[in-house]
VOMIGU-212747 format. One record per atom (N, C-alpha, C): residue number from 0; atom name; y, x, z. Coordinates in pm, 1 decimal. Each point is the difference from the previous one (the first is absolute). Layout:
<recs>
REC  num  atome     north      east        up
REC  NUM     CA         Y         X         Z
...
</recs>
This chain:
<recs>
REC  num  atome     north      east        up
REC    0      N   -5410.3   16332.1   -2902.2
REC    0     CA     130.4      64.4      16.6
REC    0      C      56.4      35.8    -136.4
REC    1      N     126.7     -20.6     -16.4
REC    1     CA      66.4      31.7    -125.6
REC    1      C      -2.1     150.7     -23.4
REC    2      N      -1.9      37.4    -128.8
REC    2     CA       4.0     143.1     -29.7
REC    2      C     130.1      57.2      53.8
REC    3      N       3.0     130.1      13.6
REC    3     CA     116.8      66.1      57.3
REC    3      C     127.5     -32.9     -76.6
REC    4      N      -2.4      13.3    -131.3
REC    4     CA     119.8     -27.9     -79.0
REC    4      C      31.4    -149.0      -2.9
REC    5      N    -102.5     -83.3      -0.5
REC    5     CA      24.6    -144.4       3.1
REC    5      C      70.9     -37.4     130.2
REC    6      N     -48.4      52.3     110.1
REC    6     CA      65.3     -23.6     128.6
REC    6      C     142.5      54.9      -2.8
REC    7      N      18.6     114.5     -59.8
REC    7     CA     133.9      57.5     -14.1
REC    7      C      93.0     -92.0     -77.6
REC    8      N     -51.8     -61.2    -104.6
REC    8     CA      81.4     -94.3     -77.6
REC    8      C      34.2    -123.5      82.7
REC    9      N     -93.2     -45.2      81.7
REC    9     CA      27.3    -114.5      87.7
REC    9      C     113.7      34.5      95.4
REC   10      N      -5.3     117.0      59.0
REC   10     CA     104.7      44.0      93.1
REC   10      C     133.3      15.5     -73.9
REC   11      N      -4.8      54.8    -120.7
REC   11     CA     122.3      13.4     -80.1
REC   11      C      59.4    -137.7     -29.6
REC   12      N     -84.9     -94.7     -38.0
REC   12     CA      47.5    -135.0     -29.7
REC   12      C      61.1     -65.0     123.7
REC   13      N     -66.2      13.2     113.2
REC   13     CA      54.0     -56.5     124.1
REC   13      C     136.4      61.1      31.6
REC   14      N      12.1     128.2     -20.6
REC   14     CA     125.7      69.1      30.6
REC   14      C     112.0     -42.7     -94.1
REC   15      N     -29.9      -7.0    -129.2
REC   15     CA     100.8     -43.1     -96.9
REC   15      C      40.6    -144.7      23.7
REC   16      N     -96.1     -83.2      31.9
REC   16     CA      28.0    -141.2      26.7
REC   16      C      91.5     -14.1     121.1
REC   17      N     -35.2      67.3     109.4
REC   17     CA      82.4      -8.3     121.1
REC   17      C     139.5      55.1     -24.7
REC   18      N       9.2     111.8     -69.5
REC   18     CA     130.0      60.0     -27.1
REC   18      C      87.9     -95.3     -80.1
REC   19      N     -55.0     -59.3    -106.0
REC   19     CA      78.7     -93.4     -81.2
REC   19      C      39.3    -123.4      81.5
REC   20      N     -93.1     -52.5      77.8
REC   20     CA      27.8    -117.8      82.3
REC   20      C     114.1      27.8      97.3
REC   21      N      -8.7     111.7      69.5
REC   21     CA     101.7      32.0      99.8
REC   21      C     134.7      31.6     -64.2
REC   22      N      -1.8      62.2    -117.7
REC   22     CA     125.2      24.9     -71.7
REC   22      C      66.3    -132.4     -37.6
REC   23      N     -78.9     -91.9     -53.3
REC   23     CA      54.3    -128.7     -42.4
REC   23      C      44.1     -85.2     118.9
REC   24      N     -53.0      30.6     117.5
REC   24     CA      41.6     -70.4     121.6
REC   24      C     118.8      70.1      66.6
REC   25      N      55.3     100.1     -68.4
REC   25     CA     115.2      76.6      49.4
REC   25      C     -26.6      68.5     134.0
REC   26      N    -120.3      53.3      14.5
REC   26     CA     -36.6      75.3     119.9
REC   26      C      65.2     138.3      -8.8
REC   27      N      99.5      22.7      81.1
REC   27     CA      74.5     126.1      -4.3
REC   27      C     -83.6     119.6      45.9
REC   28      N    -107.6     -25.5      73.1
REC   28     CA     -82.1     107.8      54.4
REC   28      C    -119.5      35.4     -87.4
REC   29      N     -12.8     -61.4    -116.8
REC   29     CA    -118.0      23.3     -83.3
REC   29      C      -0.1     143.7     -53.0
REC   30      N    -114.6      64.3      14.0
REC   30     CA     -19.3     136.4     -48.8
REC   30      C    -141.1       8.4     -55.0
REC   31      N     -11.0      23.9    -128.5
REC   31     CA    -131.3       1.1     -63.8
REC   31      C     -89.7     108.6      58.9
REC   32      N      57.6     111.4      42.2
REC   32     CA     -82.1     106.7      58.0
REC   32      C     -65.3     -45.8     130.2
REC   33      N      75.2     -72.6      82.1
REC   33     CA     -55.8     -53.6     124.7
REC   33      C    -110.3    -101.7     -28.0
REC   34      N      24.1     -87.3     -96.9
REC   34     CA     -99.1    -101.6     -36.4
REC   34      C    -127.9      67.6     -48.4
REC   35      N      15.5      94.4     -90.3
REC   35     CA    -114.9      69.0     -57.1
REC   35      C     -77.2      77.4     106.0
REC   36      N      71.6      69.7      86.0
REC   36     CA     -65.7      77.5     106.3
REC   36      C     -81.2     -90.8      92.6
REC   37      N      59.7    -112.5      40.0
REC   37     CA     -70.1     -94.2      87.4
REC   37      C    -124.9     -55.3     -68.5
REC   38      N      12.9     -37.4    -127.4
REC   38     CA    -113.2     -58.5     -71.0
REC   38      C    -110.8     100.8     -27.0
REC   39      N      36.6     121.5     -35.9
REC   39     CA    -101.0     103.0     -24.5
REC   39      C     -69.7      37.4     130.7
REC   40      N      75.1       7.4     109.1
REC   40     CA     -59.7      36.2     128.7
REC   40      C    -107.0     -98.8      45.1
REC   41      N      14.8    -126.3     -37.8
REC   41     CA    -101.8     -99.9      34.8
REC   41      C    -136.5      35.0     -58.8
REC   42      N       1.1      67.3    -113.5
REC   42     CA    -124.6      31.0     -70.5
REC   42      C     -23.3     149.7     -12.7
REC   43      N      58.8      77.6      89.5
REC   43     CA      -5.3     145.8     -14.5
REC   43      C    -141.4      55.7      -2.6
REC   44      N     -94.1     -70.0      61.7
REC   44     CA    -139.2      47.0      -1.7
REC   44      C     -64.8     -21.1    -136.4
REC   45      N      48.3     -98.7     -75.4
REC   45     CA     -63.0     -35.6    -127.5
REC   45      C      74.4      53.7    -121.9
REC   46      N     127.6      27.8      13.9
REC   46     CA      78.3      47.8    -114.4
REC   46      C       5.3     152.0       4.2
REC   47      N     -72.8      60.4     -93.3
REC   47     CA      -1.7     146.1      -6.4
REC   47      C     116.3      53.3     -84.0
REC   48      N      38.8     -75.5    -101.9
REC   48     CA     102.9      45.0     -92.4
REC   48      C     132.6     -70.8      28.2
REC   49      N      60.0      36.3     110.2
REC   49     CA     128.4     -59.1      39.8
REC   49      C     107.1      26.9    -104.9
REC   50      N      -8.1     114.4     -64.5
REC   50     CA      96.5      36.6    -102.8
REC   50      C       1.5     -98.3    -115.7
REC   51      N    -116.9     -52.6     -36.6
REC   51     CA      -9.1     -98.8    -106.6
REC   51      C      80.2    -124.7      36.4
REC   52      N     -16.5     -46.5     122.8
REC   52     CA      69.5    -121.0      46.3
REC   52      C     150.4      25.5       2.4
REC   53      N      41.5     111.8      54.8
REC   53     CA     141.5      32.5       8.5
REC   53      C      62.5      13.7    -138.6
REC   54      N     -71.8      63.7     -92.5
REC   54     CA      51.1      19.0    -135.5
REC   54      C      10.1    -133.9     -72.5
REC   55      N     -96.4     -87.1      22.3
REC   55     CA       2.6    -131.5     -63.6
REC   55      C     120.2     -81.3      48.1
REC   56      N      22.3      -3.2     129.2
REC   56     CA     113.1     -76.0      54.5
REC   56      C     132.6      61.6     -43.3
REC   57      N      15.1     129.0      17.3
REC   57     CA     128.1      62.2     -36.1
REC   57      C      24.1      -6.6    -150.4
REC   58      N    -105.4      16.7     -78.0
REC   58     CA      14.3      -7.3    -145.4
REC   58      C      41.3    -138.1     -46.6
REC   59      N     -62.4    -103.3      55.4
REC   59     CA      36.4    -136.8     -37.3
REC   59      C     145.4     -27.1      37.6
REC   60      N      41.2      42.5     118.2
REC   60     CA     137.7     -25.5      42.3
REC   60      C     100.5      78.0     -84.2
REC   61      N     -31.0     124.4     -32.8
REC   61     CA      91.4      80.6     -82.5
REC   61      C      12.4     -56.4    -140.8
REC   62      N    -110.2     -51.3     -52.0
REC   62     CA      -3.7     -49.8    -137.7
REC   62      C      17.4    -151.9      -9.3
REC   63      N      28.3     -66.8     111.2
REC   63     CA      -2.9    -146.3       4.4
REC   63      C      86.9     -65.9    -106.9
REC   64      N     121.7      45.5     -18.0
REC   64     CA      88.3     -61.3    -100.1
REC   64      C     -58.9      14.6    -139.6
REC   65      N     -50.9     116.8     -32.0
REC   65     CA     -60.3      24.6    -131.5
REC   65      C    -127.7     -81.6     -16.2
REC   66      N     -83.2      -5.8     104.2
REC   66     CA    -123.0     -78.6      -5.6
REC   66      C      32.6    -147.5     -23.3
REC   67      N      97.3     -50.7      73.0
REC   67     CA      39.9    -140.4     -15.7
REC   67      C      51.2     -26.2    -142.1
REC   68      N      76.6      94.0     -52.1
REC   68     CA      52.7     -12.7    -135.9
REC   68      C    -114.3      -4.2    -102.6
REC   69      N    -103.0      79.7      23.5
REC   69     CA    -114.0       3.7     -91.3
REC   69      C     -90.7    -121.8      17.7
REC   70      N      -9.4     -52.1     120.9
REC   70     CA     -86.5    -114.9      25.3
REC   70      C      58.0    -130.0     -55.2
REC   71      N     131.4     -17.0       5.6
REC   71     CA      59.6    -128.4     -35.9
REC   71      C     -39.4     -49.0    -139.4
REC   72      N       5.8      82.9    -103.9
REC   72     CA     -37.8     -51.9    -132.4
REC   72      C    -149.9     -29.6     -13.0
REC   73      N     -79.6      54.2      91.0
REC   73     CA    -144.5     -23.0      -5.0
REC   73      C     -38.3    -136.5      55.3
REC   74      N      89.1     -60.3      77.6
REC   74     CA     -20.7    -133.6      55.9
REC   74      C     129.4     -78.3     -16.3
REC   75      N      40.7     -26.9    -125.9
REC   75     CA     131.9     -58.5     -24.1
REC   75      C      20.3    -138.0      61.6
REC   76      N    -106.7     -72.2      23.2
REC   76     CA      12.9    -132.4      59.9
REC   76      C      17.7       4.4     150.4
REC   77      N      -7.0     118.4      57.7
REC   77     CA       6.7      15.8     145.3
REC   77      C     101.6     106.0      37.8
REC   78      N     123.3     -38.6      29.0
REC   78     CA      95.6      99.0      51.4
REC   78      C     -57.9      67.1     125.5
REC   79      N      15.9     129.7      10.5
REC   79     CA     -62.0      74.1     110.6
REC   79      C      37.8     -54.5     136.5
REC   80      N     122.1     -47.6      14.5
REC   80     CA      39.5     -51.3     131.3
REC   80      C     -65.7    -134.2      31.9
REC   81      N     -65.2     -60.7     -98.8
REC   81     CA     -70.9    -125.4      23.9
REC   81      C    -150.8      19.7      16.8
REC   82      N     -46.5     120.4     -25.0
REC   82     CA    -141.1      32.2      20.4
REC   82      C     -20.7      22.0     149.4
REC   83      N    -112.2     -45.7      52.0
REC   83     CA     -29.5      18.4     142.1
REC   83      C      14.1     147.5      37.2
REC   84      N      55.2      23.9     117.3
REC   84     CA      27.0     137.2      45.5
REC   84      C    -126.3      87.2      -6.7
REC   85      N    -112.9     -54.4      38.7
REC   85     CA    -123.7      79.2      -0.3
REC   85      C     -37.7      36.6    -143.4
REC   86      N       8.9     -96.4     -91.8
REC   86     CA     -33.8      27.0    -140.0
REC   86      C      96.9     100.6     -62.0
REC   87      N     125.6     -13.1      32.2
REC   87     CA     102.5      91.4     -52.1
REC   87      C     -31.4     143.5      42.6
REC   88      N     -38.7      18.4     124.7
REC   88     CA     -30.9     135.0      48.1
REC   88      C    -131.5      52.3     -55.9
REC   89      N     -97.3     -87.1     -19.8
REC   89     CA    -125.4      42.0     -65.5
REC   89      C      29.7      44.6    -142.9
REC   90      N      82.4     -75.7     -70.6
REC   90     CA      37.4      38.1    -136.9
REC   90      C      70.9     134.7      -2.7
REC   91      N      93.2      20.1      91.3
REC   91     CA      72.4     127.8       4.3
REC   91      C     -96.5     116.0      25.6
REC   92      N     -89.7     -19.0      95.6
REC   92     CA     -96.0     106.2      30.9
REC   92      C     -90.3      27.9    -120.1
REC   93      N     -52.5    -106.2     -61.3
REC   93     CA     -88.6      17.6    -114.4
REC   93      C      69.3      69.2    -116.2
REC   94      N     122.0     -42.5     -29.9
REC   94     CA      74.0      62.3    -109.3
REC   94      C      34.7     144.6      33.1
REC   95      N      37.4      25.4     124.4
REC   95     CA      29.5     137.5      40.1
REC   95      C    -123.0      88.9     -22.8
REC   96      N    -116.0     -48.1      41.3
REC   96     CA    -121.7      80.0     -19.3
REC   96      C     -31.2      18.8    -148.4
REC   97      N      19.0    -103.9     -79.9
REC   97     CA     -24.9      12.1    -144.2
REC   97      C      90.1     105.3     -64.1
REC   98      N     125.4       1.4      40.0
REC   98     CA      97.4      87.4     -65.3
REC   98      C      11.7     138.7      61.1
REC   99      N     -22.4      11.2     130.6
REC   99     CA      30.7     126.5      68.1
REC   99      C    -119.5      68.6      66.5
REC  100      N    -115.4     -62.8      -1.4
REC  100     CA    -117.0      59.5      66.5
REC  100      C    -116.7      17.8     -96.2
REC  101      N      29.1      14.3    -127.6
REC  101     CA    -104.8       6.1    -101.6
REC  101      C     -95.9     116.7      18.1
REC  102      N      46.2     108.2      59.8
REC  102     CA     -86.8     116.7      17.7
REC  102      C    -102.8     -20.0     110.2
REC  103      N      29.4     -88.8      95.5
REC  103     CA     -90.9     -19.5     112.7
REC  103      C     -60.8    -139.3       8.0
REC  104      N      60.2     -96.0     -71.9
REC  104     CA     -48.8    -138.2       4.2
REC  104      C     -16.8     -50.5    -143.1
REC  105      N    -125.1     -22.6     -43.7
REC  105     CA     -20.3     -55.3    -134.7
REC  105      C      64.5    -138.7     -11.1
REC  106      N      51.7     -34.7    -117.7
REC  106     CA      67.2    -128.9     -17.1
REC  106      C     -85.2    -119.8      43.0
REC  107      N    -126.3      -0.2     -34.0
REC  107     CA     -85.9    -113.2      38.7
REC  107      C     -10.9     -11.8     151.0
REC  108      N       0.3     112.2      68.6
REC  108     CA      -6.0      -2.0     146.6
REC  108      C     130.8     -56.7      56.1
REC  109      N     112.9      42.9     -55.0
REC  109     CA     130.5     -49.8      47.9
REC  109      C       7.3    -151.2     -15.8
REC  110      N     -41.8     -50.2    -116.1
REC  110     CA       4.6    -145.0     -24.1
REC  110      C     -99.1     -72.3      89.6
REC  111      N    -121.9      50.3       8.8
REC  111     CA    -101.8     -64.6      83.2
REC  111      C      41.4      -3.4     146.3
REC  112      N      56.0     107.4      49.8
REC  112     CA      43.7       3.6     140.1
REC  112      C     111.3    -102.1      24.6
REC  113      N      92.5     -11.1     -95.2
REC  113     CA     107.5     -98.4      14.1
REC  113      C     -57.1    -141.8       0.2
REC  114      N     -96.7     -25.5     -85.4
REC  114     CA     -64.4    -132.4      -5.0
REC  114      C     -70.6     -28.9     132.3
REC  115      N     -67.7      98.4      54.5
REC  115     CA     -69.4     -18.6     128.6
REC  115      C      99.2     -26.9     113.4
REC  116      N     113.5      68.0      -0.4
REC  116     CA     103.1     -26.6     100.2
REC  116      C      51.9    -142.6     -14.5
REC  117      N      19.2     -42.7    -124.5
REC  117     CA      48.2    -136.3     -24.2
REC  117      C    -101.8    -103.1      46.7
REC  118      N    -127.8      27.0     -21.7
REC  118     CA    -104.8     -91.6      46.6
REC  118      C       0.9     -10.1     152.0
REC  119      N      19.5     113.6      64.8
REC  119     CA      -6.3       3.9     146.6
REC  119      C     124.6     -57.4      66.2
REC  120      N     116.7      22.4     -59.2
REC  120     CA     124.6     -33.4      69.2
REC  120      C      87.2    -102.1     -72.0
REC  121      N     -26.8     -25.8    -125.9
REC  121     CA      82.6     -92.0     -76.8
REC  121      C     -52.3    -141.9       3.3
REC  122      N      56.1     -81.4     -87.0
REC  122     CA     -42.1    -139.9     -10.7
REC  122      C    -121.5     -10.0     -92.0
REC  123      N     -45.3    -122.0     -22.5
REC  123     CA    -120.1     -21.1     -81.3
REC  123      C      12.4      56.2    -141.3
REC  124      N     117.9      -6.2     -58.6
REC  124     CA      19.0      45.2    -138.3
REC  124      C      58.2     140.3     -10.9
REC  125      N      26.1      64.1     112.0
REC  125     CA      65.7     130.7      -2.0
REC  125      C     -78.7     104.2     -78.1
REC  126      N    -130.3       4.3      19.7
REC  126     CA     -78.4     105.7     -64.4
REC  126      C       3.9     -11.7    -151.8
REC  127      N      -3.3    -121.6     -52.2
REC  127     CA       6.5     -19.7    -145.9
REC  127      C     137.6      41.5     -51.6
REC  128      N     102.8     -37.1      72.2
REC  128     CA     137.0      35.3     -38.2
REC  128      C      17.6     152.4      -0.2
REC  129      N     -42.8      64.3     106.5
REC  129     CA      11.9     146.1      12.8
REC  129      C     -77.6      68.6    -111.6
REC  130      N    -122.1     -46.1     -24.9
REC  130     CA     -83.7      58.7    -104.6
REC  130      C      68.1     -12.5    -136.6
REC  131      N      56.0    -117.2     -28.8
REC  131     CA      66.4     -21.0    -128.0
REC  131      C     122.4      87.6     -18.1
REC  132      N      83.1       5.7     101.8
REC  132     CA     123.6      79.4      -9.3
REC  132      C     -32.0     149.1      -9.8
REC  133      N     -90.2      49.2      83.6
REC  133     CA     -31.2     143.6      -3.5
REC  133      C     -80.2      38.0    -124.4
REC  134      N     -82.7     -92.4     -49.4
REC  134     CA     -70.2      26.1    -125.6
REC  134      C      98.8      16.0    -114.3
REC  135      N      99.8     -86.2      -4.1
REC  135     CA     105.3      10.1    -100.7
REC  135      C      81.0     128.0      19.9
REC  136      N      28.6      33.6     124.7
REC  136     CA      73.0     124.5      29.3
REC  136      C     -77.4     120.1     -51.5
REC  137      N    -130.3      -0.6      21.0
REC  137     CA     -80.8     112.5     -46.9
REC  137      C       7.3      11.5    -152.6
REC  138      N     -16.9    -112.9     -68.3
REC  138     CA       1.1       2.4    -146.9
REC  138      C     137.4      37.8     -55.5
REC  139      N     106.2     -51.8      60.1
REC  139     CA     133.1      21.8     -57.7
REC  139      C      70.5     125.5      52.3
REC  140      N     -22.4      34.6     124.1
REC  140     CA      73.2     113.8      57.7
REC  140      C     -81.0     129.0       3.2
REC  141      N    -130.1     -10.7      16.2
REC  141     CA     -82.8     120.3      12.8
REC  141      C     -62.3      38.0    -134.0
REC  142      N     -73.1     -93.6     -60.7
REC  142     CA     -67.2      32.0    -125.8
REC  142      C      98.0      29.9    -111.8
REC  143      N     105.3     -82.1     -13.5
REC  143     CA      96.8      23.2    -107.9
REC  143      C      73.5     132.2      15.7
REC  144      N      32.3      38.1     124.2
REC  144     CA      68.5     129.0      18.3
REC  144      C     -96.5     115.1     -26.1
REC  145      N    -127.8     -17.5      32.3
REC  145     CA     -99.6     103.4     -29.7
REC  145      C     -20.9      12.2    -151.0
REC  146      N      -3.3    -113.7     -69.2
REC  146     CA     -14.1       1.7    -145.6
REC  146      C     120.5      67.1     -65.5
REC  147      N     118.9     -29.9      49.5
REC  147     CA     121.9      58.7     -54.2
REC  147      C       2.3     150.7      22.0
REC  148      N     -46.1      42.7     116.2
REC  148     CA      -2.3     143.8      30.2
REC  148      C    -102.8      70.8     -86.6
REC  149      N    -111.8     -65.0     -27.1
REC  149     CA    -105.8      59.9     -81.2
REC  149      C      41.6      14.0    -146.3
REC  150      N      78.2     -93.2     -49.7
REC  150     CA      40.7       4.0    -139.6
REC  150      C     125.3      84.6     -22.8
REC  151      N      64.0      43.9     107.5
REC  151     CA     122.8      79.6     -13.6
REC  151      C     -28.9     144.9     -31.3
</recs>
């Protein structure tokens, strides 16, 4: 059985994927809260930290434009709208955790979890792509800002 937080990330990914899919299909009835509630309820016996899942989904959606803006230069050969929907959402989740969950999720854990999601749900090369992009994100967005703050 997947760890509690790993399972939570799977549910978050499923919810973000469905929400984006239904939005792009012009589903007028799409509501991320309904999607998330249904998906979390399926695993209510196994997910102890529902707040983590809810915060991850809402945080990614609130920060989506900024996350996309930060991700694009990290994979310049791949416009975000051309990246597979599953990979795009894994990248958003991983970057969100790297930038906004540093107090509760170590960077290596955020990257490793994103790679594991890509292995489980992405294509054959997804995990390498995710690892490369998030590794670069960590070096350029997390380490450099920490170095700048330390020298200030």
